[in-house]
C-alpha positions as CSV (number, residue, x, y, z in Angstrom):
1,M,11.3,11.5,-7.0
2,G,8.2,9.5,-7.9
3,A,7.3,6.2,-6.5
4,Q,8.2,3.0,-8.3
5,K,5.7,0.1,-8.7
6,L,8.5,-2.5,-8.4
7,P,11.2,-1.7,-5.8
8,V,14.5,-3.3,-6.5
9,A,15.4,-3.9,-2.9
10,P,13.4,-6.3,-0.7
11,V,11.4,-4.5,2.1
12,A,13.7,-6.2,4.6
13,D,16.7,-4.2,3.5
14,P,15.4,-0.7,4.4
15,W,14.0,-2.1,7.6
16,D,17.4,-3.5,8.6
17,A,19.3,-0.4,7.5
18,N,17.2,2.2,9.4
19,A,17.3,1.4,13.1
20,A,17.1,5.0,14.1
21,L,13.9,5.5,12.2
22,I,12.4,2.4,13.8
23,L,13.3,3.7,17.3
24,T,11.6,7.1,16.6
25,G,8.5,5.4,15.1
26,E,9.0,7.0,11.7
27,L,9.5,3.5,10.1
28,R,6.9,0.9,11.1
29,I,6.1,-2.6,10.0
30,L,2.6,-4.0,9.5
31,E,1.7,-7.3,11.0
32,P,1.8,-10.2,8.4
33,I,-2.0,-10.6,8.1
34,F,-2.6,-9.8,4.4
35,Q,-3.1,-11.9,1.3
36,A,-1.4,-10.8,-1.9
37,H,-3.4,-10.2,-5.1
38,G,-2.8,-8.6,-8.5
39,Q,0.2,-8.9,-10.8
40,Y,2.5,-6.8,-8.7
41,I,3.7,-8.7,-5.6
42,S,6.0,-5.8,-4.9
43,F,4.9,-2.2,-5.0
44,S,5.5,1.2,-3.3
45,G,4.2,4.7,-3.3
46,Q,3.0,7.6,-1.3
47,V,-0.1,6.8,0.8
48,V,-3.6,8.1,0.4
49,T,-5.9,7.0,3.3
50,M,-9.6,6.4,3.2
51,C,-11.9,4.8,5.8
52,V,-15.2,3.0,4.9
53,L,-17.3,0.5,6.8
54,E,-19.0,-2.1,4.6
55,H,-19.5,0.3,1.7
56,N,-17.3,1.6,-1.1
57,V,-18.8,5.1,-1.4
58,G,-16.1,7.5,-2.7
59,E,-13.6,4.8,-3.8
60,S,-14.5,5.1,-7.5
61,E,-14.2,8.9,-7.4
62,L,-10.8,8.7,-5.7
63,L,-9.4,6.0,-8.0
64,E,-10.6,8.0,-11.1
65,T,-8.0,10.6,-10.2
66,P,-4.4,10.2,-11.5
67,G,-2.7,7.8,-9.2
68,E,0.8,9.0,-10.0
69,G,2.2,5.8,-8.4
70,R,0.4,6.3,-5.1
71,V,-1.0,3.6,-2.8
72,L,-4.5,3.6,-1.5
73,V,-4.7,2.5,2.1
74,L,-8.3,1.5,2.6
75,D,-9.4,1.0,6.2
76,G,-12.5,-1.1,6.3
77,R,-12.2,-1.5,10.0
78,G,-11.2,-5.2,9.5
79,S,-14.8,-6.2,8.6
80,N,-15.2,-9.6,7.1
81,R,-19.0,-9.2,6.3
82,C,-18.5,-8.0,2.7
83,A,-15.9,-7.0,0.2
84,I,-15.1,-3.3,0.0
85,M,-13.1,-3.5,-3.2
86,G,-13.6,-5.6,-6.3
87,G,-12.3,-6.1,-9.8
88,N,-13.9,-3.0,-11.3
89,L,-12.2,-0.7,-8.7
90,A,-8.9,-2.5,-9.1
91,E,-9.0,-2.1,-12.8
92,Q,-9.8,1.6,-12.4
93,A,-6.9,2.0,-10.1
94,C,-4.6,0.2,-12.5
95,R,-5.8,2.2,-15.5
96,N,-5.2,5.5,-13.6
97,G,-1.7,4.8,-12.4
98,W,-2.1,3.7,-8.8
99,A,0.7,1.4,-7.7
100,G,-1.5,-0.6,-5.3
101,T,-3.9,-0.8,-2.4
102,V,-3.7,-2.2,1.1
103,V,-7.2,-3.1,2.3
104,N,-8.0,-3.6,6.0
105,G,-11.0,-5.7,4.9
106,C,-12.1,-8.0,2.1
107,V,-11.9,-7.9,-1.7
108,R,-13.8,-9.8,-4.3
109,D,-13.3,-10.7,-7.9
110,V,-9.9,-12.0,-7.1
111,D,-9.4,-13.8,-10.4
112,D,-10.1,-10.4,-12.1
113,I,-7.8,-8.5,-9.7
114,N,-5.0,-11.0,-10.5
115,T,-5.1,-10.0,-14.2
116,F,-4.3,-6.3,-13.5
117,A,-0.8,-4.7,-13.2
118,I,-1.3,-3.5,-9.7
119,G,-0.5,-4.8,-6.2
120,V,-3.4,-5.5,-3.8
121,R,-3.1,-6.6,-0.2
122,A,-6.3,-7.6,1.7
123,L,-7.3,-9.6,4.8
124,A,-9.4,-12.0,2.8
125,S,-11.8,-12.4,-0.2
126,H,-15.5,-12.4,0.2
127,P,-18.2,-12.8,-2.4
128,H,-20.7,-10.3,-1.0
129,Y,-20.8,-6.9,-2.5
130,P,-20.4,-3.7,-0.4
131,G,-23.2,-1.4,0.6
132,T,-23.8,1.8,-1.3
133,D,-24.7,4.0,1.7
134,G,-22.1,5.6,3.8
135,V,-19.7,8.5,4.2
136,P,-16.0,7.9,3.6
137,E,-13.4,9.5,5.7
138,M,-10.5,10.8,3.6
139,H,-6.9,11.7,4.4
140,V,-7.1,10.6,8.0
141,D,-4.7,8.6,10.2
142,V,-5.7,4.9,10.3
143,E,-4.5,2.2,12.6
144,F,-4.5,-1.5,11.9
145,A,-2.1,-4.4,11.7
146,G,-0.3,-3.0,14.6
147,A,0.7,0.3,13.0
148,V,-0.5,3.8,12.4
149,I,-0.5,4.9,8.8
150,R,-0.8,8.5,7.9
151,D,-1.9,10.1,4.6
152,G,1.2,11.3,2.7
153,E,3.6,8.7,4.2
154,W,5.3,6.1,2.0
155,L,4.4,2.4,1.8
156,Y,6.6,-0.4,0.6
157,A,5.2,-3.9,0.1
158,D,6.7,-7.2,-1.2
159,T,6.7,-10.9,-0.3
160,D,8.6,-10.1,3.0
161,G,5.8,-7.8,4.2
162,I,4.7,-4.2,4.4
163,I,6.5,-1.2,5.9
164,V,5.5,2.5,6.1
165,C,7.8,5.4,6.6
166,S,7.2,9.1,7.3
167,K,9.4,9.9,4.3
168,E,10.3,8.4,1.0
169,I,13.3,6.0,1.3
170,Y,15.9,7.0,-1.2
171,G,18.7,4.5,-1.6
172,W,20.8,2.9,-4.2
173,L,19.0,-0.4,-3.8
174,L,15.5,1.1,-4.3
175,H,16.7,3.5,-7.0
176,P,19.9,2.0,-8.4
177,S,20.4,4.6,-11.1
178,L,20.5,7.5,-8.6
179,H,23.4,6.5,-6.4
180,D,26.7,4.7,-6.7
181,A,26.8,1.6,-4.5
182,P,28.0,2.7,-1.0
183,S,31.0,1.1,0.6
184,S,30.3,-1.5,3.3
185,S,30.8,1.1,6.0
186,E,28.1,3.5,4.6
187,N,24.4,3.3,5.2
188,S,22.7,1.8,2.1
189,F,19.7,4.1,2.4
190,V,19.9,7.9,2.2
191,F,17.0,10.3,3.0
């Protein structure tokens, strides 16, 4: 199954329904520290991780690849000295089919970002542009907002917050056409 840009169920539902995955650490919640931007306030997809520090080297090349509904998790190490993503990169991500981005750092061109059919979460906005020197780290585990996020995991974001899971959460609430509604005694989410 591919990722959907707009999950039907609120993020709170799979969180509530999967206590066993929470106990094993397979399902984790990010601390509520992000601002929402873009036209999609809800989005989900398979994670691609990238680390940069006050530069955006490699982002354009990555976002030029087919997004296929994936989510870029961009770890800027929480820096608030400059933006590491702006309107041009958000437009590129939207054009190439990325569902969204979660930025552990700042973005700029927020008014532009808000015109694109994509979800963006970031710590803040900042007018200063990023550096152009640096080496990105790709497909590595990142840790911020109280959680480890691994390349290839699944991220779900909406107005309730952001969760990550080691596997895609299939369920009738997230994919209503796939399953009949379970009875009240059955788990609403199937893996």
